[in-house]
Every structure is written in structure tokens, then in C-alpha cells.
C-alpha positions as CSV (number, residue, x, y, z in Angstrom):
1,M,33.5,-137.7,-156.5
2,T,36.7,-135.6,-156.6
3,R,37.1,-133.2,-153.6
4,V,38.3,-129.8,-154.6
5,Y,39.2,-127.0,-152.1
6,C,38.2,-123.4,-152.6
7,D,39.8,-121.1,-150.0
8,I,38.6,-117.6,-149.1
9,V,41.5,-115.3,-148.5
10,P,42.0,-111.7,-147.7
11,Q,43.5,-109.3,-150.2
12,A,44.7,-105.7,-149.8
13,N,41.5,-104.3,-151.2
14,G,38.9,-107.1,-150.3
15,W,38.5,-110.9,-150.5
16,C,39.0,-113.5,-153.2
17,F,38.8,-117.3,-153.4
18,L,41.6,-119.6,-154.6
19,C,40.7,-122.8,-156.4
20,E,42.4,-125.3,-158.7
21,E,41.8,-122.9,-161.6
22,G,43.6,-120.0,-159.9
23,Q,42.5,-116.8,-158.1
24,S,39.0,-115.3,-158.5
25,A,38.3,-111.6,-158.9
26,V,38.6,-109.5,-155.7
27,Y,35.3,-108.8,-153.9
28,P,34.9,-105.8,-151.6
29,T,33.3,-108.0,-148.8
30,Y,33.8,-111.4,-147.3
31,R,30.2,-112.3,-148.0
32,L,30.4,-111.5,-151.7
33,A,33.5,-113.7,-152.0
34,V,31.8,-116.6,-150.2
35,E,28.7,-116.2,-152.5
36,A,30.9,-116.2,-155.6
37,A,32.8,-119.3,-154.3
38,R,29.4,-121.1,-153.8
39,Q,28.4,-120.2,-157.3
40,Y,31.7,-121.6,-158.6
41,S,31.0,-124.7,-156.5
42,E,27.6,-125.3,-158.0
43,S,29.1,-125.0,-161.5
44,Q,31.7,-127.7,-160.6
45,S,29.0,-130.2,-159.3
46,A,28.0,-130.6,-163.0
47,V,31.5,-132.1,-163.7
48,R,31.3,-134.4,-160.6
49,K,33.5,-132.4,-158.3
50,L,32.7,-131.8,-154.6
51,T,33.9,-128.3,-153.7
52,V,34.8,-127.6,-150.1
53,I,34.9,-123.9,-149.2
54,R,37.3,-123.0,-146.5
55,Q,38.8,-120.0,-144.8
56,Q,42.0,-119.6,-142.7
57,D,41.6,-119.0,-138.9
58,L,43.9,-116.9,-136.8
59,R,46.2,-119.9,-136.1
60,G,46.6,-120.8,-139.8
61,R,44.3,-123.7,-139.9
62,M,41.9,-124.1,-142.8
63,L,38.3,-124.5,-141.6
64,E,35.2,-125.3,-143.7
65,V,32.8,-122.4,-144.1
66,A,29.3,-122.9,-142.7
67,G,26.4,-122.5,-145.0
68,V,25.5,-118.9,-145.9
69,T,22.4,-119.0,-143.7
70,Q,24.4,-120.3,-140.8
71,A,27.3,-117.8,-141.2
72,W,25.1,-114.7,-140.8
73,A,21.5,-113.7,-140.5
74,P,19.8,-111.8,-143.4
75,E,20.1,-108.5,-141.4
76,G,23.9,-108.9,-141.5
77,D,24.5,-110.3,-138.1
78,T,27.7,-112.4,-138.1
79,G,26.7,-114.5,-135.2
80,T,29.3,-113.0,-132.9
81,G,26.8,-111.2,-130.7
82,G,28.3,-107.8,-131.5
83,R,31.8,-108.9,-130.6
84,A,33.1,-108.7,-134.2
């Protein structure tokens, strides 16, 4: 399977994801951008491509995004213990 990277990046007015086809629309929240990237990823699995969703950390490294359920709880907690 071909591995394709999908990077979540900040924009002046929200978040978008970059993939091999270019830039997505800009979403007002990080969570919406990740969900859109996951939907894009699911559409690519039909053409035998494994999509890795990443985001850039503060040191410039690209890190794989955890699953949506791991990244935050349904009530919107980001897992930072209120230190966001």
C-alpha cells in the first residue's frame, strides 16, 4: 500500500490539511480539520493508499495525530488537564 501524508496546518483564519492533491478548505477549528482529513483518508483507502495524518509540533517535527477518541474526549477535553 502506498503511504500518503496529510498534514494539519494552521491558517490565518483556522486550520486546513495539505495532501498530495493540494490544500483543503479552511476549517474554523482544529477538530473539524482533523475530521475532514480522516474523511479524506477513508476515501483514499478505496484506491489502496494508506493516509497518515500529521501535525507539526513546536519544534517543527511532524507527528502522527492520535485517533479522534484519543485526542479529546466527547465533552471537548483536549487531554491537557486544563493546561491548554
